[in-house]
Biotite code that builds the C-alpha atoms (Angstrom):
import biotite.structure as struc

atoms = struc.array([
    struc.Atom([0.000, 0.000, 0.000], chain_id="A", res_id=1, res_name="MET", atom_name="CA", element="C"),
    struc.Atom([1.251, 3.465, -0.894], chain_id="A", res_id=2, res_name="GLN", atom_name="CA", element="C"),
    struc.Atom([0.462, 6.475, 1.245], chain_id="A", res_id=3, res_name="PHE", atom_name="CA", element="C"),
    struc.Atom([-0.013, 10.001, -0.059], chain_id="A", res_id=4, res_name="ASP", atom_name="CA", element="C"),
    struc.Atom([2.536, 12.006, 1.906], chain_id="A", res_id=5, res_name="LEU", atom_name="CA", element="C"),
    struc.Atom([1.338, 15.279, 0.432], chain_id="A", res_id=6, res_name="GLY", atom_name="CA", element="C"),
    struc.Atom([3.410, 17.889, -1.376], chain_id="A", res_id=7, res_name="PRO", atom_name="CA", element="C"),
    struc.Atom([7.152, 17.906, -0.910], chain_id="A", res_id=8, res_name="ASP", atom_name="CA", element="C"),
    struc.Atom([8.096, 20.764, 1.479], chain_id="A", res_id=9, res_name="PRO", atom_name="CA", element="C"),
    struc.Atom([11.075, 21.568, -0.740], chain_id="A", res_id=10, res_name="ARG", atom_name="CA", element="C"),
    struc.Atom([8.651, 22.863, -3.364], chain_id="A", res_id=11, res_name="THR", atom_name="CA", element="C"),
    struc.Atom([7.621, 25.661, -0.998], chain_id="A", res_id=12, res_name="ASP", atom_name="CA", element="C"),
    struc.Atom([11.298, 26.306, -0.256], chain_id="A", res_id=13, res_name="ILE", atom_name="CA", element="C"),
    struc.Atom([11.869, 26.921, -3.971], chain_id="A", res_id=14, res_name="LEU", atom_name="CA", element="C"),
    struc.Atom([8.849, 29.246, -4.087], chain_id="A", res_id=15, res_name="ARG", atom_name="CA", element="C"),
    struc.Atom([10.088, 31.250, -1.106], chain_id="A", res_id=16, res_name="ARG", atom_name="CA", element="C"),
    struc.Atom([13.595, 31.323, -2.500], chain_id="A", res_id=17, res_name="LEU", atom_name="CA", element="C"),
    struc.Atom([12.398, 32.671, -5.842], chain_id="A", res_id=18, res_name="GLN", atom_name="CA", element="C"),
    struc.Atom([10.434, 35.452, -4.163], chain_id="A", res_id=19, res_name="ALA", atom_name="CA", element="C"),
    struc.Atom([13.346, 36.337, -1.877], chain_id="A", res_id=20, res_name="ALA", atom_name="CA", element="C"),
    struc.Atom([15.830, 36.488, -4.746], chain_id="A", res_id=21, res_name="LEU", atom_name="CA", element="C"),
    struc.Atom([13.549, 38.672, -6.861], chain_id="A", res_id=22, res_name="ILE", atom_name="CA", element="C"),
    struc.Atom([13.126, 41.011, -3.889], chain_id="A", res_id=23, res_name="ALA", atom_name="CA", element="C"),
    struc.Atom([16.901, 41.167, -3.436], chain_id="A", res_id=24, res_name="ALA", atom_name="CA", element="C"),
    struc.Atom([18.101, 41.344, -7.035], chain_id="A", res_id=25, res_name="PHE", atom_name="CA", element="C"),
    struc.Atom([15.080, 42.323, -9.119], chain_id="A", res_id=26, res_name="GLY", atom_name="CA", element="C"),
    struc.Atom([13.754, 40.416, -12.081], chain_id="A", res_id=27, res_name="ARG", atom_name="CA", element="C"),
    struc.Atom([16.204, 38.694, -14.431], chain_id="A", res_id=28, res_name="ILE", atom_name="CA", element="C"),
    struc.Atom([14.048, 37.772, -17.394], chain_id="A", res_id=29, res_name="VAL", atom_name="CA", element="C"),
    struc.Atom([15.387, 36.637, -20.757], chain_id="A", res_id=30, res_name="ARG", atom_name="CA", element="C"),
    struc.Atom([13.291, 38.444, -23.421], chain_id="A", res_id=31, res_name="PRO", atom_name="CA", element="C"),
    struc.Atom([11.832, 36.196, -26.094], chain_id="A", res_id=32, res_name="ALA", atom_name="CA", element="C"),
    struc.Atom([13.756, 38.042, -28.801], chain_id="A", res_id=33, res_name="ASP", atom_name="CA", element="C"),
    struc.Atom([17.029, 37.294, -26.964], chain_id="A", res_id=34, res_name="LYS", atom_name="CA", element="C"),
    struc.Atom([16.569, 33.535, -27.071], chain_id="A", res_id=35, res_name="ARG", atom_name="CA", element="C"),
    struc.Atom([19.076, 31.963, -29.455], chain_id="A", res_id=36, res_name="ARG", atom_name="CA", element="C"),
    struc.Atom([18.713, 28.946, -31.705], chain_id="A", res_id=37, res_name="SER", atom_name="CA", element="C"),
    struc.Atom([19.231, 25.506, -30.141], chain_id="A", res_id=38, res_name="PRO", atom_name="CA", element="C"),
    struc.Atom([22.366, 25.068, -32.248], chain_id="A", res_id=39, res_name="GLU", atom_name="CA", element="C"),
    struc.Atom([23.864, 28.327, -30.933], chain_id="A", res_id=40, res_name="TRP", atom_name="CA", element="C"),
    struc.Atom([23.099, 27.389, -27.324], chain_id="A", res_id=41, res_name="VAL", atom_name="CA", element="C"),
    struc.Atom([24.657, 23.957, -27.847], chain_id="A", res_id=42, res_name="LEU", atom_name="CA", element="C"),
    struc.Atom([27.884, 25.422, -29.246], chain_id="A", res_id=43, res_name="VAL", atom_name="CA", element="C"),
    struc.Atom([27.985, 27.985, -26.430], chain_id="A", res_id=44, res_name="HIS", atom_name="CA", element="C"),
    struc.Atom([27.809, 25.188, -23.871], chain_id="A", res_id=45, res_name="GLY", atom_name="CA", element="C"),
    struc.Atom([30.325, 22.905, -25.565], chain_id="A", res_id=46, res_name="VAL", atom_name="CA", element="C"),
    struc.Atom([33.035, 25.589, -25.645], chain_id="A", res_id=47, res_name="ILE", atom_name="CA", element="C"),
    struc.Atom([32.112, 27.291, -22.376], chain_id="A", res_id=48, res_name="GLY", atom_name="CA", element="C"),
    struc.Atom([33.761, 25.184, -19.654], chain_id="A", res_id=49, res_name="ALA", atom_name="CA", element="C"),
    struc.Atom([34.972, 27.431, -16.802], chain_id="A", res_id=50, res_name="GLN", atom_name="CA", element="C"),
    struc.Atom([34.645, 30.500, -19.032], chain_id="A", res_id=51, res_name="THR", atom_name="CA", element="C"),
    struc.Atom([32.644, 33.627, -18.305], chain_id="A", res_id=52, res_name="LYS", atom_name="CA", element="C"),
    struc.Atom([29.365, 33.891, -20.186], chain_id="A", res_id=53, res_name="THR", atom_name="CA", element="C"),
    struc.Atom([30.312, 37.108, -21.975], chain_id="A", res_id=54, res_name="ALA", atom_name="CA", element="C"),
    struc.Atom([33.474, 35.519, -23.388], chain_id="A", res_id=55, res_name="ALA", atom_name="CA", element="C"),
    struc.Atom([31.599, 32.442, -24.593], chain_id="A", res_id=56, res_name="SER", atom_name="CA", element="C"),
    struc.Atom([28.905, 34.657, -26.143], chain_id="A", res_id=57, res_name="ASN", atom_name="CA", element="C"),
    struc.Atom([31.568, 36.537, -28.085], chain_id="A", res_id=58, res_name="ALA", atom_name="CA", element="C"),
    struc.Atom([33.310, 33.335, -29.185], chain_id="A", res_id=59, res_name="SER", atom_name="CA", element="C"),
    struc.Atom([30.075, 31.714, -30.361], chain_id="A", res_id=60, res_name="THR", atom_name="CA", element="C"),
    struc.Atom([28.946, 34.799, -32.260], chain_id="A", res_id=61, res_name="ASP", atom_name="CA", element="C"),
    struc.Atom([32.444, 35.196, -33.714], chain_id="A", res_id=62, res_name="GLY", atom_name="CA", element="C"),
    struc.Atom([32.558, 31.653, -35.076], chain_id="A", res_id=63, res_name="LEU", atom_name="CA", element="C"),
    struc.Atom([29.216, 31.982, -36.822], chain_id="A", res_id=64, res_name="LEU", atom_name="CA", element="C"),
    struc.Atom([30.064, 35.422, -38.207], chain_id="A", res_id=65, res_name="ALA", atom_name="CA", element="C"),
    struc.Atom([33.410, 34.277, -39.595], chain_id="A", res_id=66, res_name="GLU", atom_name="CA", element="C"),
    struc.Atom([32.444, 30.888, -41.019], chain_id="A", res_id=67, res_name="TYR", atom_name="CA", element="C"),
    struc.Atom([28.845, 31.631, -41.963], chain_id="A", res_id=68, res_name="GLY", atom_name="CA", element="C"),
    struc.Atom([27.402, 28.278, -40.879], chain_id="A", res_id=69, res_name="SER", atom_name="CA", element="C"),
    struc.Atom([27.951, 25.594, -38.270], chain_id="A", res_id=70, res_name="TRP", atom_name="CA", element="C"),
    struc.Atom([28.707, 23.138, -41.080], chain_id="A", res_id=71, res_name="GLU", atom_name="CA", element="C"),
    struc.Atom([31.629, 25.345, -42.131], chain_id="A", res_id=72, res_name="ALA", atom_name="CA", element="C"),
    struc.Atom([32.791, 25.500, -38.518], chain_id="A", res_id=73, res_name="VAL", atom_name="CA", element="C"),
    struc.Atom([32.710, 21.688, -38.394], chain_id="A", res_id=74, res_name="ALA", atom_name="CA", element="C"),
    struc.Atom([34.840, 21.503, -41.553], chain_id="A", res_id=75, res_name="ALA", atom_name="CA", element="C"),
    struc.Atom([37.532, 23.846, -40.216], chain_id="A", res_id=76, res_name="ALA", atom_name="CA", element="C"),
    struc.Atom([40.813, 22.349, -38.950], chain_id="A", res_id=77, res_name="PRO", atom_name="CA", element="C"),
    struc.Atom([40.890, 22.026, -35.179], chain_id="A", res_id=78, res_name="VAL", atom_name="CA", element="C"),
    struc.Atom([43.997, 24.241, -35.074], chain_id="A", res_id=79, res_name="THR", atom_name="CA", element="C"),
    struc.Atom([42.051, 27.040, -36.766], chain_id="A", res_id=80, res_name="ASP", atom_name="CA", element="C"),
    struc.Atom([39.206, 26.677, -34.285], chain_id="A", res_id=81, res_name="LEU", atom_name="CA", element="C"),
    struc.Atom([41.639, 26.755, -31.382], chain_id="A", res_id=82, res_name="GLU", atom_name="CA", element="C"),
    struc.Atom([43.109, 30.019, -32.686], chain_id="A", res_id=83, res_name="ALA", atom_name="CA", element="C"),
    struc.Atom([39.625, 31.536, -32.769], chain_id="A", res_id=84, res_name="ARG", atom_name="CA", element="C"),
    struc.Atom([38.700, 30.317, -29.290], chain_id="A", res_id=85, res_name="LEU", atom_name="CA", element="C"),
    struc.Atom([41.422, 32.086, -27.338], chain_id="A", res_id=86, res_name="GLN", atom_name="CA", element="C"),
    struc.Atom([38.788, 33.816, -25.181], chain_id="A", res_id=87, res_name="ARG", atom_name="CA", element="C"),
    struc.Atom([37.938, 30.413, -23.742], chain_id="A", res_id=88, res_name="GLN", atom_name="CA", element="C"),
    struc.Atom([39.680, 29.126, -20.629], chain_id="A", res_id=89, res_name="THR", atom_name="CA", element="C"),
    struc.Atom([40.731, 25.920, -22.393], chain_id="A", res_id=90, res_name="PHE", atom_name="CA", element="C"),
    struc.Atom([40.826, 26.769, -26.125], chain_id="A", res_id=91, res_name="PRO", atom_name="CA", element="C"),
    struc.Atom([42.415, 23.500, -27.279], chain_id="A", res_id=92, res_name="SER", atom_name="CA", element="C"),
    struc.Atom([39.865, 21.405, -25.395], chain_id="A", res_id=93, res_name="VAL", atom_name="CA", element="C"),
    struc.Atom([37.005, 23.634, -26.596], chain_id="A", res_id=94, res_name="ALA", atom_name="CA", element="C"),
    struc.Atom([38.129, 23.362, -30.226], chain_id="A", res_id=95, res_name="ALA", atom_name="CA", element="C"),
    struc.Atom([38.321, 19.566, -30.219], chain_id="A", res_id=96, res_name="LYS", atom_name="CA", element="C"),
    struc.Atom([35.031, 19.122, -28.388], chain_id="A", res_id=97, res_name="ARG", atom_name="CA", element="C"),
    struc.Atom([33.294, 21.511, -30.762], chain_id="A", res_id=98, res_name="LEU", atom_name="CA", element="C"),
    struc.Atom([34.583, 19.823, -33.890], chain_id="A", res_id=99, res_name="LYS", atom_name="CA", element="C"),
    struc.Atom([33.709, 16.364, -32.547], chain_id="A", res_id=100, res_name="ASP", atom_name="CA", element="C"),
    struc.Atom([30.234, 17.473, -31.471], chain_id="A", res_id=101, res_name="CYS", atom_name="CA", element="C"),
    struc.Atom([29.326, 19.202, -34.721], chain_id="A", res_id=102, res_name="LEU", atom_name="CA", element="C"),
    struc.Atom([30.728, 16.280, -36.696], chain_id="A", res_id=103, res_name="GLY", atom_name="CA", element="C"),
    struc.Atom([28.561, 13.846, -34.749], chain_id="A", res_id=104, res_name="ALA", atom_name="CA", element="C"),
    struc.Atom([25.429, 15.901, -35.454], chain_id="A", res_id=105, res_name="ILE", atom_name="CA", element="C"),
    struc.Atom([26.236, 16.043, -39.167], chain_id="A", res_id=106, res_name="ILE", atom_name="CA", element="C"),
    struc.Atom([26.847, 12.275, -39.221], chain_id="A", res_id=107, res_name="ALA", atom_name="CA", element="C"),
    struc.Atom([23.467, 11.674, -37.568], chain_id="A", res_id=108, res_name="ALA", atom_name="CA", element="C"),
    struc.Atom([21.355, 14.374, -39.213], chain_id="A", res_id=109, res_name="ARG", atom_name="CA", element="C"),
    struc.Atom([23.164, 15.439, -42.400], chain_id="A", res_id=110, res_name="GLY", atom_name="CA", element="C"),
    struc.Atom([23.615, 19.005, -41.148], chain_id="A", res_id=111, res_name="SER", atom_name="CA", element="C"),
    struc.Atom([23.912, 20.936, -37.885], chain_id="A", res_id=112, res_name="VAL", atom_name="CA", element="C"),
    struc.Atom([20.174, 21.124, -37.317], chain_id="A", res_id=113, res_name="ASP", atom_name="CA", element="C"),
    struc.Atom([18.428, 20.295, -34.057], chain_id="A", res_id=114, res_name="LEU", atom_name="CA", element="C"),
    struc.Atom([14.865, 20.965, -35.147], chain_id="A", res_id=115, res_name="ARG", atom_name="CA", element="C"),
    struc.Atom([13.990, 17.283, -34.846], chain_id="A", res_id=116, res_name="HIS", atom_name="CA", element="C"),
    struc.Atom([14.291, 17.616, -31.060], chain_id="A", res_id=117, res_name="LEU", atom_name="CA", element="C"),
    struc.Atom([11.135, 19.731, -31.034], chain_id="A", res_id=118, res_name="SER", atom_name="CA", element="C"),
    struc.Atom([9.205, 16.542, -31.861], chain_id="A", res_id=119, res_name="ASN", atom_name="CA", element="C"),
    struc.Atom([10.592, 14.650, -28.855], chain_id="A", res_id=120, res_name="LEU", atom_name="CA", element="C"),
    struc.Atom([9.612, 14.786, -25.189], chain_id="A", res_id=121, res_name="PRO", atom_name="CA", element="C"),
    struc.Atom([12.121, 16.858, -23.233], chain_id="A", res_id=122, res_name="THR", atom_name="CA", element="C"),
    struc.Atom([13.725, 13.884, -21.461], chain_id="A", res_id=123, res_name="ASP", atom_name="CA", element="C"),
    struc.Atom([14.245, 12.032, -24.747], chain_id="A", res_id=124, res_name="GLU", atom_name="CA", element="C"),
    struc.Atom([15.665, 15.119, -26.415], chain_id="A", res_id=125, res_name="ALA", atom_name="CA", element="C"),
    struc.Atom([18.154, 15.520, -23.567], chain_id="A", res_id=126, res_name="MET", atom_name="CA", element="C"),
    struc.Atom([19.235, 11.884, -23.844], chain_id="A", res_id=127, res_name="VAL", atom_name="CA", element="C"),
    struc.Atom([19.893, 12.453, -27.570], chain_id="A", res_id=128, res_name="TRP", atom_name="CA", element="C"),
    struc.Atom([21.951, 15.548, -26.832], chain_id="A", res_id=129, res_name="LEU", atom_name="CA", element="C"),
    struc.Atom([23.955, 13.896, -24.066], chain_id="A", res_id=130, res_name="GLU", atom_name="CA", element="C"),
    struc.Atom([25.061, 11.177, -26.480], chain_id="A", res_id=131, res_name="ALA", atom_name="CA", element="C"),
    struc.Atom([27.026, 13.863, -28.362], chain_id="A", res_id=132, res_name="LEU", atom_name="CA", element="C"),
    struc.Atom([30.716, 14.436, -27.577], chain_id="A", res_id=133, res_name="PRO", atom_name="CA", element="C"),
    struc.Atom([31.229, 17.137, -24.970], chain_id="A", res_id=134, res_name="GLY", atom_name="CA", element="C"),
    struc.Atom([27.549, 17.448, -23.968], chain_id="A", res_id=135, res_name="VAL", atom_name="CA", element="C"),
    struc.Atom([26.511, 16.830, -20.370], chain_id="A", res_id=136, res_name="ALA", atom_name="CA", element="C"),
    struc.Atom([23.390, 17.610, -18.347], chain_id="A", res_id=137, res_name="ARG", atom_name="CA", element="C"),
    struc.Atom([23.939, 21.359, -17.937], chain_id="A", res_id=138, res_name="LYS", atom_name="CA", element="C"),
    struc.Atom([24.292, 21.806, -21.687], chain_id="A", res_id=139, res_name="ASN", atom_name="CA", element="C"),
    struc.Atom([21.412, 19.543, -22.683], chain_id="A", res_id=140, res_name="SER", atom_name="CA", element="C"),
    struc.Atom([19.097, 21.334, -20.245], chain_id="A", res_id=141, res_name="ALA", atom_name="CA", element="C"),
    struc.Atom([20.342, 24.678, -21.556], chain_id="A", res_id=142, res_name="GLY", atom_name="CA", element="C"),
    struc.Atom([19.480, 23.735, -25.124], chain_id="A", res_id=143, res_name="VAL", atom_name="CA", element="C"),
    struc.Atom([15.972, 22.764, -24.065], chain_id="A", res_id=144, res_name="MET", atom_name="CA", element="C"),
    struc.Atom([15.299, 25.660, -21.682], chain_id="A", res_id=145, res_name="ASN", atom_name="CA", element="C"),
    struc.Atom([17.320, 28.713, -22.725], chain_id="A", res_id=146, res_name="ALA", atom_name="CA", element="C"),
    struc.Atom([16.975, 28.418, -26.502], chain_id="A", res_id=147, res_name="SER", atom_name="CA", element="C"),
    struc.Atom([13.920, 29.049, -28.646], chain_id="A", res_id=148, res_name="THR", atom_name="CA", element="C"),
    struc.Atom([12.679, 25.620, -27.523], chain_id="A", res_id=149, res_name="PHE", atom_name="CA", element="C"),
    struc.Atom([11.800, 27.197, -24.113], chain_id="A", res_id=150, res_name="ALA", atom_name="CA", element="C"),
    struc.Atom([11.099, 23.839, -22.459], chain_id="A", res_id=151, res_name="ARG", atom_name="CA", element="C"),
    struc.Atom([10.755, 23.095, -18.748], chain_id="A", res_id=152, res_name="LYS", atom_name="CA", element="C"),
    struc.Atom([14.273, 21.911, -17.918], chain_id="A", res_id=153, res_name="ALA", atom_name="CA", element="C"),
    struc.Atom([16.358, 23.290, -15.059], chain_id="A", res_id=154, res_name="MET", atom_name="CA", element="C"),
    struc.Atom([19.814, 24.483, -16.074], chain_id="A", res_id=155, res_name="VAL", atom_name="CA", element="C"),
    struc.Atom([22.260, 23.773, -13.247], chain_id="A", res_id=156, res_name="ILE", atom_name="CA", element="C"),
    struc.Atom([25.728, 25.278, -13.075], chain_id="A", res_id=157, res_name="ASP", atom_name="CA", element="C"),
    struc.Atom([28.234, 25.215, -10.222], chain_id="A", res_id=158, res_name="GLY", atom_name="CA", element="C"),
    struc.Atom([26.568, 28.112, -8.385], chain_id="A", res_id=159, res_name="HIS", atom_name="CA", element="C"),
    struc.Atom([23.125, 26.518, -8.607], chain_id="A", res_id=160, res_name="HIS", atom_name="CA", element="C"),
    struc.Atom([24.356, 23.118, -7.452], chain_id="A", res_id=161, res_name="ARG", atom_name="CA", element="C"),
    struc.Atom([26.380, 24.556, -4.549], chain_id="A", res_id=162, res_name="ARG", atom_name="CA", element="C"),
    struc.Atom([23.448, 26.609, -3.248], chain_id="A", res_id=163, res_name="ILE", atom_name="CA", element="C"),
    struc.Atom([21.031, 23.687, -3.405], chain_id="A", res_id=164, res_name="MET", atom_name="CA", element="C"),
    struc.Atom([23.537, 21.523, -1.520], chain_id="A", res_id=165, res_name="GLN", atom_name="CA", element="C"),
    struc.Atom([24.160, 24.123, 1.179], chain_id="A", res_id=166, res_name="ARG", atom_name="CA", element="C"),
    struc.Atom([20.446, 24.694, 1.616], chain_id="A", res_id=167, res_name="MET", atom_name="CA", element="C"),
    struc.Atom([19.878, 20.954, 2.024], chain_id="A", res_id=168, res_name="GLY", atom_name="CA", element="C"),
    struc.Atom([17.505, 20.753, -0.937], chain_id="A", res_id=169, res_name="VAL", atom_name="CA", element="C"),
    struc.Atom([19.681, 18.122, -2.666], chain_id="A", res_id=170, res_name="VAL", atom_name="CA", element="C"),
    struc.Atom([22.282, 15.685, -1.273], chain_id="A", res_id=171, res_name="PRO", atom_name="CA", element="C"),
    struc.Atom([25.564, 17.284, -0.233], chain_id="A", res_id=172, res_name="ALA", atom_name="CA", element="C"),
    struc.Atom([27.678, 15.518, -2.858], chain_id="A", res_id=173, res_name="LYS", atom_name="CA", element="C"),
    struc.Atom([25.181, 15.458, -5.716], chain_id="A", res_id=174, res_name="ALA", atom_name="CA", element="C"),
    struc.Atom([26.700, 16.093, -9.131], chain_id="A", res_id=175, res_name="ASP", atom_name="CA", element="C"),
    struc.Atom([24.889, 18.075, -11.807], chain_id="A", res_id=176, res_name="THR", atom_name="CA", element="C"),
    struc.Atom([22.862, 15.130, -13.119], chain_id="A", res_id=177, res_name="ALA", atom_name="CA", element="C"),
    struc.Atom([21.792, 14.019, -9.622], chain_id="A", res_id=178, res_name="ARG", atom_name="CA", element="C"),
    struc.Atom([20.937, 17.597, -8.702], chain_id="A", res_id=179, res_name="THR", atom_name="CA", element="C"),
    struc.Atom([18.778, 17.885, -11.821], chain_id="A", res_id=180, res_name="TYR", atom_name="CA", element="C"),
    struc.Atom([17.042, 14.580, -11.055], chain_id="A", res_id=181, res_name="ASP", atom_name="CA", element="C"),
    struc.Atom([16.377, 15.697, -7.471], chain_id="A", res_id=182, res_name="ALA", atom_name="CA", element="C"),
    struc.Atom([15.085, 19.146, -8.405], chain_id="A", res_id=183, res_name="LEU", atom_name="CA", element="C"),
    struc.Atom([12.834, 18.489, -11.373], chain_id="A", res_id=184, res_name="MET", atom_name="CA", element="C"),
    struc.Atom([10.144, 16.564, -9.408], chain_id="A", res_id=185, res_name="PRO", atom_name="CA", element="C"),
    struc.Atom([9.899, 19.345, -6.803], chain_id="A", res_id=186, res_name="ILE", atom_name="CA", element="C"),
    struc.Atom([9.789, 22.379, -9.117], chain_id="A", res_id=187, res_name="VAL", atom_name="CA", element="C"),
    struc.Atom([6.562, 24.283, -8.416], chain_id="A", res_id=188, res_name="PRO", atom_name="CA", element="C"),
    struc.Atom([4.064, 22.992, -10.976], chain_id="A", res_id=189, res_name="PRO", atom_name="CA", element="C"),
    struc.Atom([2.911, 26.505, -11.840], chain_id="A", res_id=190, res_name="GLU", atom_name="CA", element="C"),
    struc.Atom([6.391, 27.579, -12.944], chain_id="A", res_id=191, res_name="TRP", atom_name="CA", element="C"),
    struc.Atom([6.838, 28.106, -16.663], chain_id="A", res_id=192, res_name="SER", atom_name="CA", element="C"),
    struc.Atom([10.033, 27.465, -18.612], chain_id="A", res_id=193, res_name="ALA", atom_name="CA", element="C"),
    struc.Atom([10.742, 31.200, -18.268], chain_id="A", res_id=194, res_name="ALA", atom_name="CA", element="C"),
    struc.Atom([10.331, 30.987, -14.480], chain_id="A", res_id=195, res_name="ASP", atom_name="CA", element="C"),
    struc.Atom([12.840, 28.132, -14.385], chain_id="A", res_id=196, res_name="MET", atom_name="CA", element="C"),
    struc.Atom([15.263, 30.128, -16.513], chain_id="A", res_id=197, res_name="ASP", atom_name="CA", element="C"),
    struc.Atom([14.916, 33.117, -14.187], chain_id="A", res_id=198, res_name="GLU", atom_name="CA", element="C"),
    struc.Atom([15.380, 30.866, -11.147], chain_id="A", res_id=199, res_name="HIS", atom_name="CA", element="C"),
    struc.Atom([18.688, 29.665, -12.539], chain_id="A", res_id=200, res_name="HIS", atom_name="CA", element="C"),
    struc.Atom([19.862, 33.187, -13.370], chain_id="A", res_id=201, res_name="LEU", atom_name="CA", element="C"),
    struc.Atom([18.900, 34.437, -9.898], chain_id="A", res_id=202, res_name="LEU", atom_name="CA", element="C"),
    struc.Atom([20.779, 31.582, -8.233], chain_id="A", res_id=203, res_name="LEU", atom_name="CA", element="C"),
    struc.Atom([23.804, 32.370, -10.363], chain_id="A", res_id=204, res_name="LYS", atom_name="CA", element="C"),
    struc.Atom([23.610, 35.946, -9.080], chain_id="A", res_id=205, res_name="LYS", atom_name="CA", element="C"),
    struc.Atom([23.334, 34.686, -5.496], chain_id="A", res_id=206, res_name="LEU", atom_name="CA", element="C"),
    struc.Atom([26.365, 32.453, -5.992], chain_id="A", res_id=207, res_name="GLY", atom_name="CA", element="C"),
    struc.Atom([28.406, 35.368, -7.280], chain_id="A", res_id=208, res_name="GLN", atom_name="CA", element="C"),
    struc.Atom([27.498, 37.631, -4.365], chain_id="A", res_id=209, res_name="THR", atom_name="CA", element="C"),
    struc.Atom([26.610, 35.780, -1.133], chain_id="A", res_id=210, res_name="HIS", atom_name="CA", element="C"),
    struc.Atom([26.905, 32.013, -1.575], chain_id="A", res_id=211, res_name="CYS", atom_name="CA", element="C"),
    struc.Atom([30.453, 32.027, -2.885], chain_id="A", res_id=212, res_name="ARG", atom_name="CA", element="C"),
    struc.Atom([32.537, 28.832, -3.174], chain_id="A", res_id=213, res_name="PRO", atom_name="CA", element="C"),
    struc.Atom([34.760, 29.850, -0.271], chain_id="A", res_id=214, res_name="ARG", atom_name="CA", element="C"),
    struc.Atom([33.685, 31.848, 2.757], chain_id="A", res_id=215, res_name="LYS", atom_name="CA", element="C"),
    struc.Atom([29.970, 32.293, 1.965], chain_id="A", res_id=216, res_name="PRO", atom_name="CA", element="C"),
    struc.Atom([28.563, 35.618, 3.133], chain_id="A", res_id=217, res_name="LEU", atom_name="CA", element="C"),
    struc.Atom([25.567, 34.308, 5.056], chain_id="A", res_id=218, res_name="CYS", atom_name="CA", element="C"),
    struc.Atom([24.899, 37.629, 6.774], chain_id="A", res_id=219, res_name="GLU", atom_name="CA", element="C"),
    struc.Atom([22.192, 39.366, 4.766], chain_id="A", res_id=220, res_name="GLY", atom_name="CA", element="C"),
    struc.Atom([21.797, 36.450, 2.333], chain_id="A", res_id=221, res_name="CYS", atom_name="CA", element="C"),
    struc.Atom([18.238, 36.383, 0.944], chain_id="A", res_id=222, res_name="PRO", atom_name="CA", element="C"),
    struc.Atom([18.249, 32.559, 1.037], chain_id="A", res_id=223, res_name="ALA", atom_name="CA", element="C"),
    struc.Atom([19.225, 32.283, 4.705], chain_id="A", res_id=224, res_name="ARG", atom_name="CA", element="C"),
    struc.Atom([15.705, 31.660, 6.018], chain_id="A", res_id=225, res_name="ARG", atom_name="CA", element="C"),
    struc.Atom([15.600, 28.212, 4.416], chain_id="A", res_id=226, res_name="ASP", atom_name="CA", element="C"),
    struc.Atom([19.307, 27.418, 4.346], chain_id="A", res_id=227, res_name="CYS", atom_name="CA", element="C"),
    struc.Atom([20.828, 24.687, 6.528], chain_id="A", res_id=228, res_name="GLU", atom_name="CA", element="C"),
    struc.Atom([24.283, 26.232, 6.228], chain_id="A", res_id=229, res_name="THR", atom_name="CA", element="C"),
    struc.Atom([22.960, 29.695, 7.061], chain_id="A", res_id=230, res_name="GLY", atom_name="CA", element="C"),
    struc.Atom([21.225, 28.345, 10.146], chain_id="A", res_id=231, res_name="ALA", atom_name="CA", element="C"),
    struc.Atom([24.503, 26.918, 11.441], chain_id="A", res_id=232, res_name="VAL", atom_name="CA", element="C"),
    struc.Atom([26.257, 30.261, 11.035], chain_id="A", res_id=233, res_name="THR", atom_name="CA", element="C"),
    struc.Atom([23.491, 32.231, 12.760], chain_id="A", res_id=234, res_name="SER", atom_name="CA", element="C"),
])
């Protein structure tokens, strides 16, 4: 026999956290006309390891402007790509991953075109993406949520994961995939894909200001009310 234990209390924690972060930082909403194509978001994620967003934006835009198409980028020698990815923290790694990823898409689809994913459920689309070289859970969720697909998938970076761990919402040693699997069932059902995108961007802001990797600034943190770590430092 299964018992109905009622709603998960962590869902209300996420609701309160969202409201507190908006009160502290204001709205961070991605306008519809600023959403990029799924292909652009995928490339941005593949080359973006440990690189600031602005640098990866510039690199992704620069590649498309110079080569004219993702197919032309895929055909370029990896040494040429590395030379054009010097903004990235690891340009040689980014260049190889990008070439391998784009090549795999072309081998499977004939061109760098992800439109077929719009016909798949989100989970299946993410499995397809994660089979590509250099694509893990953060990137697959980003393609589904932050692109023109605008699907309900939570993008989780290091800031997001660290905050959820410190608050006790997910297990302390959960990696990105486990954090995603723990969070998705407890996301408030009324949240749209845009709400989930804003939640991620707000948590990123919190991680850059209060909940830093070392020496978190718990005093005055808008998440402290529901945070296990913040309660210990009270």
